N, CA, C, O and the ligand as a Tripos MOL2 file, in Angstrom:
@<TRIPOS>MOLECULE
protein
  285   283    72     0     0
PROTEIN
NO_CHARGES

@<TRIPOS>ATOM
      1 N         -52.8300   67.1000  -89.9590 N.3       1 MET1
      2 CA        -51.7410   66.1890  -89.5870 C.3       1 MET1
      3 C         -50.4030   66.9270  -89.6950 C.2       1 MET1
      4 O         -50.2000   67.7730  -90.5660 O.2       1 MET1
      5 N         -49.5230   66.5800  -88.7950 N.am      2 VAL2
      6 CA        -48.2470   67.2900  -88.6860 C.3       2 VAL2
      7 C         -47.1390   66.2520  -88.6100 C.2       2 VAL2
      8 O         -47.3340   65.1480  -88.1010 O.2       2 VAL2
      9 N         -45.9800   66.6240  -89.1230 N.am      3 ARG3
     10 CA        -44.8370   65.7290  -89.0430 C.3       3 ARG3
     11 C         -43.9010   66.1860  -87.9390 C.2       3 ARG3
     12 O         -43.6950   67.3800  -87.7240 O.2       3 ARG3
     13 N         -43.3470   65.2140  -87.2510 N.am      4 CYS4
     14 CA        -42.3670   65.5150  -86.2220 C.3       4 CYS4
     15 C         -41.1380   66.1330  -86.8790 C.2       4 CYS4
     16 O         -40.6320   65.6400  -87.8870 O.2       4 CYS4
     17 N         -40.6740   67.2230  -86.2800 N.am      5 ALA5
     18 CA        -39.5270   67.9210  -86.8530 C.3       5 ALA5
     19 C         -38.2420   67.1260  -86.6750 C.2       5 ALA5
     20 O         -37.2600   67.3760  -87.3750 O.2       5 ALA5
     21 N         -38.2340   66.1870  -85.7610 N.am      6 VAL6
     22 CA        -37.0160   65.4420  -85.4560 C.3       6 VAL6
     23 C         -36.9330   64.1430  -86.2490 C.2       6 VAL6
     24 O         -35.9510   63.9030  -86.9500 O.2       6 VAL6
     25 N         -37.9500   63.3170  -86.1400 N.am      7 CYS7
     26 CA        -37.8570   62.0080  -86.7940 C.3       7 CYS7
     27 C         -38.7760   61.9010  -88.0040 C.2       7 CYS7
     28 O         -38.6840   60.9300  -88.7550 O.2       7 CYS7
     29 N         -39.6330   62.8480  -88.2040 N.am      8 GLY8
     30 CA        -40.4510   62.8490  -89.4120 C.3       8 GLY8
     31 C         -41.6860   61.9760  -89.3610 C.2       8 GLY8
     32 O         -42.3900   61.8510  -90.3630 O.2       8 GLY8
     33 N         -41.9630   61.3750  -88.2320 N.am      9 SER9
     34 CA        -43.1670   60.5530  -88.1840 C.3       9 SER9
     35 C         -44.4020   61.4440  -88.0630 C.2       9 SER9
     36 O         -44.3480   62.5610  -87.5480 O.2       9 SER9
     37 N         -45.4860   60.9180  -88.5470 N.am     10 GLU10
     38 CA        -46.6930   61.7290  -88.5950 C.3      10 GLU10
     39 C         -47.4790   61.6180  -87.2910 C.2      10 GLU10
     40 O         -47.5920   60.5480  -86.6920 O.2      10 GLU10
     41 N         -48.0020   62.7330  -86.8890 N.am     11 ILE11
     42 CA        -48.7970   62.7720  -85.6770 C.3      11 ILE11
     43 C         -50.1740   63.2960  -86.0480 C.2      11 ILE11
     44 O         -50.3200   64.3620  -86.6460 O.2      11 ILE11
     45 N         -51.1550   62.5300  -85.6830 N.am     12 GLU12
     46 CA        -52.4920   62.8890  -86.1260 C.3      12 GLU12
     47 C         -53.1940   63.8440  -85.1870 C.2      12 GLU12
     48 O         -53.8320   64.8080  -85.6100 O.2      12 GLU12
     49 N         -53.0660   63.5600  -83.9120 N.am     13 LYS13
     50 CA        -53.8740   64.3530  -82.9840 C.3      13 LYS13
     51 C         -52.9960   65.2180  -82.1000 C.2      13 LYS13
     52 O         -52.0380   64.7340  -81.4970 O.2      13 LYS13
     53 N         -53.3190   66.4710  -82.0280 N.am     14 PRO14
     54 CA        -52.5960   67.3480  -81.1020 C.3      14 PRO14
     55 C         -53.0470   67.0880  -79.6640 C.2      14 PRO14
     56 O         -54.1830   66.6860  -79.4130 O.2      14 PRO14
     57 N         -52.1370   67.3240  -78.7410 N.am     15 LEU15
     58 CA        -52.5000   67.2300  -77.3330 C.3      15 LEU15
     59 C         -53.4430   68.3640  -76.9660 C.2      15 LEU15
     60 O         -54.3580   68.2260  -76.1540 O.2      15 LEU15
     61 N         -53.1730   69.4760  -77.5990 N.am     16 LYS16
     62 CA        -53.8890   70.6780  -77.2090 C.3      16 LYS16
     63 C         -53.8580   71.6370  -78.3880 C.2      16 LYS16
     64 O         -52.8580   71.7240  -79.1000 O.2      16 LYS16
     65 N         -54.9230   72.3360  -78.5850 N.am     17 THR17
     66 CA        -54.9220   73.3470  -79.6410 C.3      17 THR17
     67 C         -55.3940   74.6760  -79.0840 C.2      17 THR17
     68 O         -56.1380   74.7390  -78.1060 O.2      17 THR17
     69 N         -54.9520   75.7020  -79.7170 N.am     18 TRP18
     70 CA        -55.4420   77.0270  -79.3570 C.3      18 TRP18
     71 C         -55.3630   77.9050  -80.5840 C.2      18 TRP18
     72 O         -54.6710   77.5940  -81.5540 O.2      18 TRP18
     73 N         -56.0710   78.9870  -80.5220 N.am     19 THR19
     74 CA        -56.0890   79.8770  -81.6780 C.3      19 THR19
     75 C         -55.5790   81.2600  -81.2770 C.2      19 THR19
     76 O         -55.7650   81.7240  -80.1530 O.2      19 THR19
     77 N         -54.9460   81.8740  -82.2210 N.am     20 VAL20
     78 CA        -54.4250   83.2130  -82.0380 C.3      20 VAL20
     79 C         -54.9480   84.0570  -83.1880 C.2      20 VAL20
     80 O         -54.9540   83.6310  -84.3430 O.2      20 VAL20
     81 N         -55.3820   85.2450  -82.8530 N.am     21 ILE21
     82 CA        -55.8810   86.1300  -83.8980 C.3      21 ILE21
     83 C         -54.8510   87.2260  -84.1290 C.2      21 ILE21
     84 O         -54.4750   87.9610  -83.2150 O.2      21 ILE21
     85 N         -54.4130   87.3090  -85.3610 N.am     22 VAL22
     86 CA        -53.3300   88.2370  -85.6900 C.3      22 VAL22
     87 C         -53.7390   89.1250  -86.8440 C.2      22 VAL22
     88 O         -54.8280   88.9910  -87.4030 O.2      22 VAL22
     89 N         -52.8590   90.0200  -87.1820 N.am     23 GLY23
     90 CA        -53.0950   90.8610  -88.3410 C.3      23 GLY23
     91 C         -53.4140   92.2810  -87.9320 C.2      23 GLY23
     92 O         -53.8210   92.5600  -86.8050 O.2      23 GLY23
     93 N         -53.2150   93.1640  -88.8860 N.am     24 LYS24
     94 CA        -53.4260   94.5820  -88.6310 C.3      24 LYS24
     95 C         -54.8410   94.8300  -88.1030 C.2      24 LYS24
     96 O         -55.0410   95.5690  -87.1390 O.2      24 LYS24
     97 N         -55.7930   94.2100  -88.7450 N.am     25 ASN25
     98 CA        -57.1830   94.4060  -88.3390 C.3      25 ASN25
     99 C         -57.7330   93.1690  -87.6340 C.2      25 ASN25
    100 O         -58.9450   92.9660  -87.5590 O.2      25 ASN25
    101 N         -56.8260   92.3560  -87.1260 N.am     26 ARG26
    102 CA        -57.2260   91.1190  -86.4370 C.3      26 ARG26
    103 C         -58.1510   90.2880  -87.3210 C.2      26 ARG26
    104 O         -59.2550   89.9010  -86.9360 O.2      26 ARG26
    105 N         -57.6540   90.0400  -88.5030 N.am     27 ARG27
    106 CA        -58.5060   89.3650  -89.4640 C.3      27 ARG27
    107 C         -58.0460   87.9510  -89.7870 C.2      27 ARG27
    108 O         -58.6700   87.2650  -90.5970 O.2      27 ARG27
    109 N         -56.9670   87.5120  -89.1640 N.am     28 THR28
    110 CA        -56.4900   86.1800  -89.4810 C.3      28 THR28
    111 C         -56.4420   85.3440  -88.2100 C.2      28 THR28
    112 O         -55.8880   85.7550  -87.1900 O.2      28 THR28
    113 N         -57.0280   84.1830  -88.2980 N.am     29 LYS29
    114 CA        -57.0410   83.2890  -87.1530 C.3      29 LYS29
    115 C         -56.0880   82.1390  -87.4450 C.2      29 LYS29
    116 O         -56.2110   81.4560  -88.4610 O.2      29 LYS29
    117 N         -55.1480   81.9390  -86.5520 N.am     30 ILE30
    118 CA        -54.2020   80.8470  -86.7240 C.3      30 ILE30
    119 C         -54.4300   79.8440  -85.6010 C.2      30 ILE30
    120 O         -54.5160   80.2100  -84.4280 O.2      30 ILE30
    121 N         -54.5260   78.5940  -85.9760 N.am     31 THR31
    122 CA        -54.6930   77.5420  -84.9940 C.3      31 THR31
    123 C         -53.3490   76.8740  -84.7640 C.2      31 THR31
    124 O         -52.6880   76.4460  -85.7100 O.2      31 THR31
    125 N         -52.9510   76.7860  -83.5140 N.am     32 PHE32
    126 CA        -51.7190   76.1120  -83.1490 C.3      32 PHE32
    127 C         -52.0600   74.8350  -82.3960 C.2      32 PHE32
    128 O         -53.1400   74.6940  -81.8210 O.2      32 PHE32
    129 N         -51.1360   73.9390  -82.4160 N.am     33 GLY33
    130 CA        -51.3300   72.7200  -81.6570 C.3      33 GLY33
    131 C         -50.0360   72.2900  -80.9930 C.2      33 GLY33
    132 O         -48.9430   72.5380  -81.5000 O.2      33 GLY33
    133 N         -50.1830   71.6410  -79.8510 N.am     34 THR34
    134 CA        -49.0450   71.0030  -79.2070 C.3      34 THR34
    135 C         -49.1170   69.5250  -79.5500 C.2      34 THR34
    136 O         -50.1420   68.8750  -79.3430 O.2      34 THR34
    137 N         -48.0280   69.0070  -80.0710 N.am     35 PHE35
    138 CA        -48.0040   67.6120  -80.4860 C.3      35 PHE35
    139 C         -46.9560   66.8490  -79.6950 C.2      35 PHE35
    140 O         -45.9240   67.3920  -79.3030 O.2      35 PHE35
    141 N         -47.2460   65.5940  -79.4740 N.am     36 LEU36
    142 CA        -46.2740   64.7250  -78.8250 C.3      36 LEU36
    143 C         -45.9600   63.6020  -79.7970 C.2      36 LEU36
    144 O         -46.8420   62.8430  -80.1990 O.2      36 LEU36
    145 N         -44.6970   63.5090  -80.1650 N.am     37 CYS37
    146 CA        -44.2910   62.4570  -81.0900 C.3      37 CYS37
    147 C         -44.2060   61.1360  -80.3490 C.2      37 CYS37
    148 O         -43.5370   61.0270  -79.3210 O.2      37 CYS37
    149 N         -44.8900   60.1380  -80.8800 N.am     38 GLU38
    150 CA        -44.9170   58.8350  -80.2300 C.3      38 GLU38
    151 C         -43.5690   58.1380  -80.3460 C.2      38 GLU38
    152 O         -43.2000   57.3260  -79.4990 O.2      38 GLU38
    153 N         -42.8560   58.4620  -81.3880 N.am     39 ARG39
    154 CA        -41.6210   57.7200  -81.6400 C.3      39 ARG39
    155 C         -40.4580   58.2550  -80.8010 C.2      39 ARG39
    156 O         -39.7550   57.4970  -80.1340 O.2      39 ARG39
    157 N         -40.2720   59.5670  -80.8510 N.am     40 CYS40
    158 CA        -39.1230   60.1010  -80.1240 C.3      40 CYS40
    159 C         -39.5160   60.8610  -78.8650 C.2      40 CYS40
    160 O         -38.6650   61.4510  -78.2010 O.2      40 CYS40
    161 N         -40.7970   60.8470  -78.5400 N.am     41 ARG41
    162 CA        -41.3070   61.4290  -77.3050 C.3      41 ARG41
    163 C         -40.9970   62.9070  -77.1850 C.2      41 ARG41
    164 O         -40.8070   63.4240  -76.0840 O.2      41 ARG41
    165 N         -40.9500   63.5640  -78.2880 N.am     42 ARG42
    166 CA        -40.6920   64.9820  -78.2360 C.3      42 ARG42
    167 C         -41.9990   65.7500  -78.3350 C.2      42 ARG42
    168 O         -42.9260   65.3530  -79.0420 O.2      42 ARG42
    169 N         -42.0460   66.8240  -77.6310 N.am     43 LYS43
    170 CA        -43.2070   67.6970  -77.7120 C.3      43 LYS43
    171 C         -42.8330   68.9030  -78.5410 C.2      43 LYS43
    172 O         -41.7520   69.4720  -78.3860 O.2      43 LYS43
    173 N         -43.7150   69.2780  -79.3980 N.am     44 PHE44
    174 CA        -43.4350   70.4900  -80.1610 C.3      44 PHE44
    175 C         -44.7350   71.1600  -80.5360 C.2      44 PHE44
    176 O         -45.8170   70.5780  -80.4450 O.2      44 PHE44
    177 N         -44.5980   72.3790  -80.9510 N.am     45 LYS45
    178 CA        -45.7680   73.1590  -81.3510 C.3      45 LYS45
    179 C         -45.7120   73.4090  -82.8480 C.2      45 LYS45
    180 O         -44.6390   73.5630  -83.4310 O.2      45 LYS45
    181 N         -46.8530   73.4450  -83.4370 N.am     46 ALA46
    182 CA        -46.9070   73.7360  -84.8630 C.3      46 ALA46
    183 C         -48.2200   74.4250  -85.1720 C.2      46 ALA46
    184 O         -49.2370   74.2000  -84.5170 O.2      46 ALA46
    185 N         -48.1690   75.2620  -86.1780 N.am     47 SER47
    186 CA        -49.4290   75.8620  -86.6140 C.3      47 SER47
    187 C         -50.1100   74.8750  -87.5410 C.2      47 SER47
    188 O         -49.4770   74.3060  -88.4310 O.2      47 SER47
    189 N         -51.3870   74.6770  -87.3330 N.am     48 ILE48
    190 CA        -52.0830   73.6580  -88.1110 C.3      48 ILE48
    191 C         -53.1940   74.2410  -88.9690 C.2      48 ILE48
    192 O         -53.8480   73.5150  -89.7170 O.2      48 ILE48
    193 N         -53.4040   75.5060  -88.8690 N.am     49 GLY49
    194 CA        -54.4570   76.0640  -89.7050 C.3      49 GLY49
    195 C         -54.4290   77.5690  -89.6790 C.2      49 GLY49
    196 O         -54.0180   78.1990  -88.7040 O.2      49 GLY49
    197 N         -54.8740   78.1160  -90.7680 N.am     50 LYS50
    198 CA        -54.8990   79.5610  -90.8770 C.3      50 LYS50
    199 C         -56.1210   79.9210  -91.6810 C.2      50 LYS50
    200 O         -56.3190   79.4090  -92.7830 O.2      50 LYS50
    201 N         -56.9350   80.7880  -91.1460 N.am     51 GLU51
    202 CA        -58.1020   81.1670  -91.9250 C.3      51 GLU51
    203 C         -58.4070   82.6370  -91.7210 C.2      51 GLU51
    204 O         -58.2450   83.1670  -90.6220 O.2      51 GLU51
    205 N         -58.8430   83.2850  -92.7710 N.am     52 PRO52
    206 CA        -59.2270   84.6910  -92.6300 C.3      52 PRO52
    207 C         -60.5710   84.7880  -91.9270 C.2      52 PRO52
    208 O         -61.4850   84.0030  -92.1780 O.2      52 PRO52
    209 N         -60.6670   85.7540  -91.0550 N.am     53 LEU53
    210 CA        -61.9400   85.9880  -90.3870 C.3      53 LEU53
    211 C         -62.7720   86.9260  -91.2400 C.2      53 LEU53
    212 O         -62.2560   87.8060  -91.9290 O.2      53 LEU53
    213 N         -64.0340   86.7150  -91.1750 N.am     54 LYS54
    214 CA        -64.9240   87.6070  -91.9140 C.3      54 LYS54
    215 C         -65.0230   88.9230  -91.1630 C.2      54 LYS54
    216 O         -65.0620   88.9470  -89.9320 O.2      54 LYS54
    217 N         -65.0630   89.9920  -91.8960 N.am     55 PRO55
    218 CA        -65.2180   91.2770  -91.2120 C.3      55 PRO55
    219 C         -66.5480   91.3340  -90.4800 C.2      55 PRO55
    220 O         -67.5750   90.8700  -90.9750 O.2      55 PRO55
    221 N         -66.4990   91.9040  -89.3110 N.am     56 GLU56
    222 CA        -67.7220   91.9680  -88.5210 C.3      56 GLU56
    223 C         -68.6390   93.0600  -89.0590 C.2      56 GLU56
    224 O         -68.1830   94.1510  -89.3990 O.2      56 GLU56
    225 N         -69.9020   92.7670  -89.1330 N.am     57 PRO57
    226 CA        -70.8500   93.7800  -89.6320 C.3      57 PRO57
    227 C         -71.2200   94.7550  -88.5200 C.2      57 PRO57
    228 O         -72.3500   94.7750  -88.0330 O.2      57 PRO57
    229 N         -70.2450   95.5540  -88.1370 N.am     58 LYS58
    230 CA        -70.5110   96.4460  -87.0090 C.3      58 LYS58
    231 C         -70.8630   97.8610  -87.4590 C.2      58 LYS58
    232 O         -71.3750   98.6670  -86.6830 O.2      58 LYS58
    233 N         -70.5800   98.1400  -88.7170 N.am     59 THR59
    234 CA        -71.0080   99.4410  -89.2220 C.3      59 THR59
    235 C         -72.5290   99.4140  -89.3640 C.2      59 THR59
    236 O         -73.1390   98.3440  -89.3750 O.2      59 THR59
    237 N         -73.1280  100.5820  -89.4690 N.am     60 LYS60
    238 CA        -74.5890  100.6130  -89.5320 C.3      60 LYS60
    239 C         -75.0760   99.9010  -90.7810 C.2      60 LYS60
    240 O         -74.5010  100.0450  -91.8600 O.2      60 LYS60
    241 N         -76.1230   99.1450  -90.6220 N.am     61 PRO61
    242 CA        -76.5840   98.3370  -91.7710 C.3      61 PRO61
    243 C         -77.0990   99.2210  -92.8950 C.2      61 PRO61
    244 O         -77.7030  100.2740  -92.6940 O.2      61 PRO61
    245 N         -76.8240   98.7340  -94.0580 N.am     62 TYR62
    246 CA        -77.3350   99.4500  -95.2170 C.3      62 TYR62
    247 C         -78.8560   99.3560  -95.2210 C.2      62 TYR62
    248 O         -79.4150   98.3630  -94.7540 O.2      62 TYR62
    249 N         -79.5200  100.3610  -95.7350 N.am     63 PRO63
    250 CA        -80.9810  100.2270  -95.7990 C.3      63 PRO63
    251 C         -81.3510   99.1190  -96.7650 C.2      63 PRO63
    252 O         -80.6730   98.9050  -97.7700 O.2      63 PRO63
    253 N         -82.3980   98.4360  -96.4660 N.am     64 PRO64
    254 CA        -82.8410   97.3790  -97.4010 C.3      64 PRO64
    255 C         -83.1570   97.9900  -98.7560 C.2      64 PRO64
    256 O         -83.4840   99.1740  -98.8450 O.2      64 PRO64
    257 N         -83.0620   97.2010  -99.7970 N.am     65 PRO65
    258 CA        -83.2270   97.7430 -101.1620 C.3      65 PRO65
    259 C         -84.5380   98.4890 -101.3600 C.2      65 PRO65
    260 O         -84.5900   99.4860 -102.0800 O.2      65 PRO65
    261 N         -85.5870   98.0080 -100.7250 N.am     66 PHE66
    262 CA        -86.8780   98.6650 -100.9850 C.3      66 PHE66
    263 C         -86.9750  100.0410 -100.3290 C.2      66 PHE66
    264 O         -87.8910  100.8120 -100.6150 O.2      66 PHE66
    265 N         -86.0240  100.3380  -99.4500 N.am     67 MET67
    266 CA        -86.0670  101.6550  -98.8320 C.3      67 MET67
    267 C         -85.1250  102.6500  -99.5030 C.2      67 MET67
    268 O         -85.1370  103.8470  -99.2160 O.2      67 MET67
    269 N         -84.3030  102.1080 -100.4130 N.am     68 THR68
    270 CA        -83.3810  103.0010 -101.0740 C.3      68 THR68
    271 C         -84.1170  103.8290 -102.1160 C.2      68 THR68
    272 O         -84.9050  103.3040 -102.9020 O.2      68 THR68
    273 N         -83.8560  105.0970 -102.1090 N.am     69 MET69
    274 CA        -84.5460  105.9540 -103.0780 C.3      69 MET69
    275 C         -83.6170  106.2670 -104.2310 C.2      69 MET69
    276 O         -82.4860  106.7130 -104.0350 O.2      69 MET69
    277 N         -84.0890  106.0360 -105.3880 N.am     70 TYR70
    278 CA        -83.3350  106.3890 -106.5840 C.3      70 TYR70
    279 C         -83.9170  107.6780 -107.1220 C.2      70 TYR70
    280 O         -85.1230  107.7810 -107.3460 O.2      70 TYR70
    281 N         -83.0760  108.6350 -107.3240 N.am     71 VAL71
    282 CA        -83.5650  109.9360 -107.7870 C.3      71 VAL71
    283 C         -83.1800  110.1240 -109.2560 C.2      71 VAL71
    284 O         -83.4940  111.1560 -109.8500 O.2      71 VAL71
    285 ZN        -40.3490   62.2960  -83.5260 Zn       72 ZN72
@<TRIPOS>BOND
     1     1     2 1
     2     2     3 1
     3     3     4 2
     4     3     5 am
     5     5     6 1
     6     6     7 1
     7     7     8 2
     8     7     9 am
     9     9    10 1
    10    10    11 1
    11    11    12 2
    12    11    13 am
    13    13    14 1
    14    14    15 1
    15    15    16 2
    16    15    17 am
    17    17    18 1
    18    18    19 1
    19    19    20 2
    20    19    21 am
    21    21    22 1
    22    22    23 1
    23    23    24 2
    24    23    25 am
    25    25    26 1
    26    26    27 1
    27    27    28 2
    28    27    29 am
    29    29    30 1
    30    30    31 1
    31    31    32 2
    32    31    33 am
    33    33    34 1
    34    34    35 1
    35    35    36 2
    36    35    37 am
    37    37    38 1
    38    38    39 1
    39    39    40 2
    40    39    41 am
    41    41    42 1
    42    42    43 1
    43    43    44 2
    44    43    45 am
    45    45    46 1
    46    46    47 1
    47    47    48 2
    48    47    49 am
    49    49    50 1
    50    50    51 1
    51    51    52 2
    52    51    53 am
    53    53    54 1
    54    54    55 1
    55    55    56 2
    56    55    57 am
    57    57    58 1
    58    58    59 1
    59    59    60 2
    60    59    61 am
    61    61    62 1
    62    62    63 1
    63    63    64 2
    64    63    65 am
    65    65    66 1
    66    66    67 1
    67    67    68 2
    68    67    69 am
    69    69    70 1
    70    70    71 1
    71    71    72 2
    72    71    73 am
    73    73    74 1
    74    74    75 1
    75    75    76 2
    76    75    77 am
    77    77    78 1
    78    78    79 1
    79    79    80 2
    80    79    81 am
    81    81    82 1
    82    82    83 1
    83    83    84 2
    84    83    85 am
    85    85    86 1
    86    86    87 1
    87    87    88 2
    88    87    89 am
    89    89    90 1
    90    90    91 1
    91    91    92 2
    92    91    93 am
    93    93    94 1
    94    94    95 1
    95    95    96 2
    96    95    97 am
    97    97    98 1
    98    98    99 1
    99    99   100 2
   100    99   101 am
   101   101   102 1
   102   102   103 1
   103   103   104 2
   104   103   105 am
   105   105   106 1
   106   106   107 1
   107   107   108 2
   108   107   109 am
   109   109   110 1
   110   110   111 1
   111   111   112 2
   112   111   113 am
   113   113   114 1
   114   114   115 1
   115   115   116 2
   116   115   117 am
   117   117   118 1
   118   118   119 1
   119   119   120 2
   120   119   121 am
   121   121   122 1
   122   122   123 1
   123   123   124 2
   124   123   125 am
   125   125   126 1
   126   126   127 1
   127   127   128 2
   128   127   129 am
   129   129   130 1
   130   130   131 1
   131   131   132 2
   132   131   133 am
   133   133   134 1
   134   134   135 1
   135   135   136 2
   136   135   137 am
   137   137   138 1
   138   138   139 1
   139   139   140 2
   140   139   141 am
   141   141   142 1
   142   142   143 1
   143   143   144 2
   144   143   145 am
   145   145   146 1
   146   146   147 1
   147   147   148 2
   148   147   149 am
   149   149   150 1
   150   150   151 1
   151   151   152 2
   152   151   153 am
   153   153   154 1
   154   154   155 1
   155   155   156 2
   156   155   157 am
   157   157   158 1
   158   158   159 1
   159   159   160 2
   160   159   161 am
   161   161   162 1
   162   162   163 1
   163   163   164 2
   164   163   165 am
   165   165   166 1
   166   166   167 1
   167   167   168 2
   168   167   169 am
   169   169   170 1
   170   170   171 1
   171   171   172 2
   172   171   173 am
   173   173   174 1
   174   174   175 1
   175   175   176 2
   176   175   177 am
   177   177   178 1
   178   178   179 1
   179   179   180 2
   180   179   181 am
   181   181   182 1
   182   182   183 1
   183   183   184 2
   184   183   185 am
   185   185   186 1
   186   186   187 1
   187   187   188 2
   188   187   189 am
   189   189   190 1
   190   190   191 1
   191   191   192 2
   192   191   193 am
   193   193   194 1
   194   194   195 1
   195   195   196 2
   196   195   197 am
   197   197   198 1
   198   198   199 1
   199   199   200 2
   200   199   201 am
   201   201   202 1
   202   202   203 1
   203   203   204 2
   204   203   205 am
   205   205   206 1
   206   206   207 1
   207   207   208 2
   208   207   209 am
   209   209   210 1
   210   210   211 1
   211   211   212 2
   212   211   213 am
   213   213   214 1
   214   214   215 1
   215   215   216 2
   216   215   217 am
   217   217   218 1
   218   218   219 1
   219   219   220 2
   220   219   221 am
   221   221   222 1
   222   222   223 1
   223   223   224 2
   224   223   225 am
   225   225   226 1
   226   226   227 1
   227   227   228 2
   228   227   229 am
   229   229   230 1
   230   230   231 1
   231   231   232 2
   232   231   233 am
   233   233   234 1
   234   234   235 1
   235   235   236 2
   236   235   237 am
   237   237   238 1
   238   238   239 1
   239   239   240 2
   240   239   241 am
   241   241   242 1
   242   242   243 1
   243   243   244 2
   244   243   245 am
   245   245   246 1
   246   246   247 1
   247   247   248 2
   248   247   249 am
   249   249   250 1
   250   250   251 1
   251   251   252 2
   252   251   253 am
   253   253   254 1
   254   254   255 1
   255   255   256 2
   256   255   257 am
   257   257   258 1
   258   258   259 1
   259   259   260 2
   260   259   261 am
   261   261   262 1
   262   262   263 1
   263   263   264 2
   264   263   265 am
   265   265   266 1
   266   266   267 1
   267   267   268 2
   268   267   269 am
   269   269   270 1
   270   270   271 1
   271   271   272 2
   272   271   273 am
   273   273   274 1
   274   274   275 1
   275   275   276 2
   276   275   277 am
   277   277   278 1
   278   278   279 1
   279   279   280 2
   280   279   281 am
   281   281   282 1
   282   282   283 1
   283   283   284 2
@<TRIPOS>SUBSTRUCTURE
     1 MET1         2 RESIDUE 1 A MET
     2 VAL2         6 RESIDUE 1 A VAL
     3 ARG3        10 RESIDUE 1 A ARG
     4 CYS4        14 RESIDUE 1 A CYS
     5 ALA5        18 RESIDUE 1 A ALA
     6 VAL6        22 RESIDUE 1 A VAL
     7 CYS7        26 RESIDUE 1 A CYS
     8 GLY8        30 RESIDUE 1 A GLY
     9 SER9        34 RESIDUE 1 A SER
    10 GLU10       38 RESIDUE 1 A GLU
    11 ILE11       42 RESIDUE 1 A ILE
    12 GLU12       46 RESIDUE 1 A GLU
    13 LYS13       50 RESIDUE 1 A LYS
    14 PRO14       54 RESIDUE 1 A PRO
    15 LEU15       58 RESIDUE 1 A LEU
    16 LYS16       62 RESIDUE 1 A LYS
    17 THR17       66 RESIDUE 1 A THR
    18 TRP18       70 RESIDUE 1 A TRP
    19 THR19       74 RESIDUE 1 A THR
    20 VAL20       78 RESIDUE 1 A VAL
    21 ILE21       82 RESIDUE 1 A ILE
    22 VAL22       86 RESIDUE 1 A VAL
    23 GLY23       90 RESIDUE 1 A GLY
    24 LYS24       94 RESIDUE 1 A LYS
    25 ASN25       98 RESIDUE 1 A ASN
    26 ARG26      102 RESIDUE 1 A ARG
    27 ARG27      106 RESIDUE 1 A ARG
    28 THR28      110 RESIDUE 1 A THR
    29 LYS29      114 RESIDUE 1 A LYS
    30 ILE30      118 RESIDUE 1 A ILE
    31 THR31      122 RESIDUE 1 A THR
    32 PHE32      126 RESIDUE 1 A PHE
    33 GLY33      130 RESIDUE 1 A GLY
    34 THR34      134 RESIDUE 1 A THR
    35 PHE35      138 RESIDUE 1 A PHE
    36 LEU36      142 RESIDUE 1 A LEU
    37 CYS37      146 RESIDUE 1 A CYS
    38 GLU38      150 RESIDUE 1 A GLU
    39 ARG39      154 RESIDUE 1 A ARG
    40 CYS40      158 RESIDUE 1 A CYS
    41 ARG41      162 RESIDUE 1 A ARG
    42 ARG42      166 RESIDUE 1 A ARG
    43 LYS43      170 RESIDUE 1 A LYS
    44 PHE44      174 RESIDUE 1 A PHE
    45 LYS45      178 RESIDUE 1 A LYS
    46 ALA46      182 RESIDUE 1 A ALA
    47 SER47      186 RESIDUE 1 A SER
    48 ILE48      190 RESIDUE 1 A ILE
    49 GLY49      194 RESIDUE 1 A GLY
    50 LYS50      198 RESIDUE 1 A LYS
    51 GLU51      202 RESIDUE 1 A GLU
    52 PRO52      206 RESIDUE 1 A PRO
    53 LEU53      210 RESIDUE 1 A LEU
    54 LYS54      214 RESIDUE 1 A LYS
    55 PRO55      218 RESIDUE 1 A PRO
    56 GLU56      222 RESIDUE 1 A GLU
    57 PRO57      226 RESIDUE 1 A PRO
    58 LYS58      230 RESIDUE 1 A LYS
    59 THR59      234 RESIDUE 1 A THR
    60 LYS60      238 RESIDUE 1 A LYS
    61 PRO61      242 RESIDUE 1 A PRO
    62 TYR62      246 RESIDUE 1 A TYR
    63 PRO63      250 RESIDUE 1 A PRO
    64 PRO64      254 RESIDUE 1 A PRO
    65 PRO65      258 RESIDUE 1 A PRO
    66 PHE66      262 RESIDUE 1 A PHE
    67 MET67      266 RESIDUE 1 A MET
    68 THR68      270 RESIDUE 1 A THR
    69 MET69      274 RESIDUE 1 A MET
    70 TYR70      278 RESIDUE 1 A TYR
    71 VAL71      282 RESIDUE 1 A VAL
    72 ZN72       285 GROUP 0 **** ****
């Protein structure tokens, strides 16, 4: 939920949302939304969520424990 920057009324549903991936290693996903205030009829954008992305397991997989040799 987001508050209108002009009149302060709460807006529950965004008209539209989209996500942007930012960060040095593209590890943070930010969700933005376009909101329309019912009271003052203003449209504005706000970020509504931010979450870290899990690193992709693209490096070669570690050998399973039973294949690891301990010397
Ligand atoms: Zn408003």
